C-alpha positions as CSV (number, residue, x, y, z in Angstrom):
1,M,1.6,9.7,-8.1
2,A,2.8,10.9,-4.7
3,C,0.1,8.8,-3.0
4,H,1.5,5.6,-4.4
5,L,5.2,6.6,-3.8
6,A,4.5,7.8,-0.2
7,G,4.2,4.2,0.8
8,F,8.0,3.9,0.4
9,S,8.4,6.2,3.5
10,G,7.5,3.1,5.5
11,Y,11.0,1.7,4.8
12,L,12.5,4.8,6.5
13,T,10.1,5.3,9.4
14,G,8.4,1.9,9.9
15,V,4.9,3.5,10.0
16,G,5.0,5.5,6.8
17,W,3.3,2.7,4.7
18,I,0.0,3.9,5.9
19,L,0.8,7.4,7.1
20,G,2.5,8.5,3.9
21,P,-0.5,7.9,1.6
22,L,-2.9,9.1,4.3
23,I,-1.2,12.4,4.6
24,V,-1.0,13.1,0.9
25,W,-4.6,12.0,0.4
26,L,-5.9,14.2,3.3
27,L,-3.9,17.3,2.1
28,K,-4.7,17.1,-1.6
29,R,-8.0,15.3,-2.1
30,A,-10.1,18.4,-2.1
31,E,-7.9,20.2,-4.7
32,M,-7.5,17.3,-7.1
33,P,-10.1,14.7,-7.8
34,S,-7.5,12.2,-9.1
35,V,-5.6,12.4,-5.8
36,D,-8.8,11.4,-4.1
37,V,-9.1,8.3,-6.2
38,H,-5.4,7.3,-6.1
39,G,-5.1,8.2,-2.4
40,K,-8.0,5.9,-1.4
41,E,-6.6,3.1,-3.5
42,A,-3.0,3.5,-2.1
43,L,-4.3,3.7,1.4
44,N,-6.5,0.6,1.0
45,F,-3.5,-1.2,-0.5
46,Q,-1.2,-0.4,2.4
47,I,-3.8,-1.4,5.0
48,S,-4.3,-4.7,3.1
49,I,-0.6,-5.3,3.1
50,L,-0.5,-4.7,6.8
51,I,-3.3,-7.2,7.4
52,Y,-1.7,-9.8,5.1
53,G,1.6,-9.3,6.9
54,L,0.1,-9.7,10.3
55,V,-1.7,-12.9,9.2
56,L,1.6,-14.2,7.8
57,L,3.4,-13.3,11.0
58,V,0.8,-15.2,13.1
59,S,0.9,-18.1,10.7
60,G,4.7,-18.1,11.0
61,F,4.4,-18.8,14.7
62,L,1.8,-21.4,14.2
63,T,3.5,-23.3,11.4
64,C,7.1,-23.2,12.9
65,G,8.3,-20.5,10.5
66,I,6.7,-21.3,7.1
67,G,4.7,-18.1,7.2
68,F,7.8,-16.0,7.8
69,F,9.2,-17.0,4.4
70,L,6.1,-15.7,2.7
71,L,6.7,-12.3,4.1
72,I,9.5,-11.9,1.5
73,P,7.3,-12.3,-1.6
74,L,4.7,-10.0,0.1
75,G,7.4,-7.3,0.5
76,I,8.5,-7.7,-3.1
77,A,4.9,-7.5,-4.4
78,Q,4.4,-4.4,-2.3
79,I,7.3,-2.6,-3.9
80,V,6.5,-3.7,-7.4
81,L,2.8,-2.8,-7.1
82,M,3.6,0.6,-5.6
83,I,5.9,1.4,-8.6
84,L,3.2,0.2,-11.0
85,G,0.6,2.4,-9.3
86,A,2.9,5.4,-9.5
87,I,3.6,4.9,-13.2
88,K,-0.1,4.5,-14.0
89,A,-0.9,7.6,-12.0
90,A,1.8,9.6,-13.8
91,N,0.2,8.5,-17.1
92,G,-3.2,9.8,-15.9
93,E,-4.6,6.3,-15.5
94,I,-6.6,4.9,-12.6
95,Y,-4.7,1.9,-11.0
96,R,-6.5,-0.7,-9.0
97,Y,-4.3,-2.8,-6.8
98,P,-5.0,-6.6,-7.0
99,L,-6.2,-8.4,-3.9
100,T,-6.9,-5.2,-2.0
101,I,-9.5,-4.9,0.7
102,R,-11.4,-1.7,0.1
103,L,-12.0,-0.3,3.5
104,V,-11.7,3.4,2.7
105,N,-14.4,4.5,0.3
């Protein structure tokens, strides 16, 4: 559950979206197999959100601002999906984020 919720540290630090889940995953993956699965999933999700955000940022400049407005739903989706992931992890279920690029295997 901490892997999913660690992404919220990005709202405090600006870089915690990726570092939070990465730190939890690296520290606990050997001790708990479920942390390994959830940590990879949370890390892949945060990396995907970063990529999508950068694409929207560039498209915002290219389309005279339209891409900037799409950053708001992306942020809302990020918050909602992190909460859903944490709830599923607390219930002992594996949660797969939608539209996630799986870079860390």
